[in-house]
N, C-alpha and C positions, 0 to 999 in steps of 0.2 A: 667027151672025156675031159677036154680042156675046161668046159664049163663047170663040170662036177669038182675038178680040182680047185678052180677059182672060188667056188662057193665054200669048199672046205677051208681054203686059206682065209677067206673073209670071216667064217665062223670062228676059226681058231684065233684070229686077230681080235675079234669082239670078246671072245671068252678071256683072252689075255688082258685086254684092257679093263674088263669088268673085275678080273682078279686084282689087278694093280690098284684099281679104285677102291675096292673093298679093303685091301690091306692098308691103303692110305687112310681111309676112314677109321679103322680100328686103331692106327697109330695115333691119329689126332684125339680120338676119344680117350685113349690111355693117358694123354698128357693134359688135355683140356676139358673143361665142362663146356660142351658145345651144343648148339641147337641148329638143326638143318631146316632150310626153307625151300620148298619146291614151288616153283612158279611156272605155270603154263602159259605160253604167248598166245592168249586168246582174245586180246583187246588192245586198244591203242597204247595204253600205259604199260601193260605187260610186254607188248611186242617191242616197245622202246627200251625196256629194261633188258630184254633178251639181246637187242642189237647192241646196246652199250657194252654188254659183257662179251659177246662173241666177237666184237670188233677189235678186241685187244688179245694179244697172244701171250699174256702173262698170267701167272697165278698169284694174285695178291690176296691179302686179308680182306674181308668184306666188313666195313665199318658201318654200323647202323646208328642212325640218329633217333633217339627215342628210348623207350616208348612213351608216348603222350597219352594223357587221359582223354578219352573220347568225349567230345562235346555232348554227346547223347547221355552221359552220365547224370546230367542235371534234370533229366526228364521227370524224376520222381517229384521235383519241386513244383510241378505244374499239373493242373486238372485237365487242360485242353492242349493237345499236341497236333501241330500241323507239321507232317513229316515230308519234306520236299526232296526229290531225288532226280538225278539224271543218270541213265544207263545203269552200270552195276552198282552205283551209289545207293540202290534200293536196299542193299544187304543190311546195313546198321538199322534201317528203319524196320526191317523184318524183326531184328533182334528186339526192338522196343515192343513190337506187337506181341512177340512171344513172352516178354518179360511182364507186361501189364495186360493180362487177359481179361476178357470180360468188360465190365463197365467201371473198373478202378480208375481208368483214365479215358477220356474221349480222344480217339485217335483218327486223324484224317490224313490220307495219303494223297500227294500230288506228284505224279511220276511222269517224266519225260523219257521215252525210249524209242529207238529205231529198230530194235531187234525183235522180230516176231517170235523167235524161239524163246528168248528171255521173257517176253510178255506172257506167253502161254504156260511157261514153266512156273513163274512166280504169281500169276494171277490168283490161283486157288488159295495161296497163303494170305494174299492181301484180302481176299473176300472173307476168309475165316477170321481175320484179326482186326480189320479196320472197320470203323463205323461207317466210313465213306472212303472210296478210292477213285480219284479223278486221274485218268491216264491220258496223256497226249502221245499218240503213236505217230511217229514221223518216219517210218521205214518205207523204202521203195516198193516193197511188196504189199499191196493193198489188202486189207482184210475184207473178205466177202460179207455180204449182208447176213448170210446164214452163219458164218464163223463169228461175227461180231455178236449176233443174237445169242449164240451158245455161250460166249464168253461173259456177256452181261447177265445170263441166268445164274451165274455162280454166286452172286451177292449184290450188295449195294455198290455197284460199279458204274462209272461213267467213262466211255471211251470216245475220244475225239481224234479223228485221223488227220491231224494237222497241228501246227504249233499254236500255242495259246496267243490271244491278242495281248494278254497282260497277266503275268503271274500274280502280281499284286491285286489285280481284279479278282482272280480266281480265289485267293486267300481271303479277301474281303468278303466275297459272297458266302464262303464257308463259315466265317466267324459271325457275320451279320445274320445269317439264317439259324444259327445255333445259339445266339445270345438271347438274353431276356428281352421282352418287348420294350422295356423302358430304355434299353441300350440301343435299339434299332428303330428309331422313330421315322427316319427317311428312307423308305424302301427303294427310292429311285437312284440312290447313290450309296452303294455299299461301303465304299472306302470312307466316305463322310460319316457313315454310321460307325464305323470302327474308330475313327478320330474322336467321336463324341462319347465313346464308352467311358464308363467310370474308371478311375485308376485301379479300384479294387477288382473290377472285371478284367482289365488288361493284364493284371499281375497273374491271372490264372491261365494265360496263354503263353506259348512259346512256339516259335517257328525254328525248325532245323533244316539244314540242307547238307546233303552229301553228293558230291559228284566232281566232275572235272571242268566245269564251265565257269570261268572267271566272270563272264558276262551275267550269268544267272546269279551267281554268288553276290555281285555288286548290286544288281537290281533288287534283290531281297533285302540287302543291307540298307539300301536307300529307303525301300518300303517300310521296313521295321523302324527306322529313325522317324519316318514321317508320321506313323500311327502310334509310336511309343509302346511297341510290343517287343519282348525279348527275342533275340535272334542269335542262334549259334550255328556254326558251320564247320564242315570238314572238307577241305578242298584238296584233291590229289592231282594237281596239275604239275607237281614237281617230278 
């Protein structure tokens, strides 16, 4: 009997809180032109946002810095796109794949992820839109041979269950393998091949990165400076 009353009390309290919240929203909407953003704490960044908000017992206005133009907006200026990503940073790359379908652009994905669910969810989209997808899976849960074989069957996919020796080396291999023979004379050193490419050929390439790793971002910046290929990034470490 007590448990039943307790549940009724909890239900009544929740309903009252929901009503108060609804009335507050309607009052705000009547006074201001507002936008609501719902964030689910499902990853490192969103969990930190949730913690920062819930750790304070006041209701202040939320000030947003931006919006900023996405670095991916310049993708239309290039014929060959290397779309680097770590974790959920794969989402803007998927947007590029959807925007430039078919062979209007050459699109190469290089993705580092440790989440098996994310890998299995996004991989069909990568296989459908990318000319090549190189995936470095670093999760604790190892993929079985049968599962890896099933994933690879979805398209032009390469999966390595470890970190890359060199992301610059991976990019150089992609660029060197898809460039004209005159630009790739030394097959033993792909990075040197990229360095020796003509300025005209290099202007057709752009490397993009989206993710939360400063280390990856800086290493790609150093690589692009070395080989003189345009590099743009979106780093969400803030």
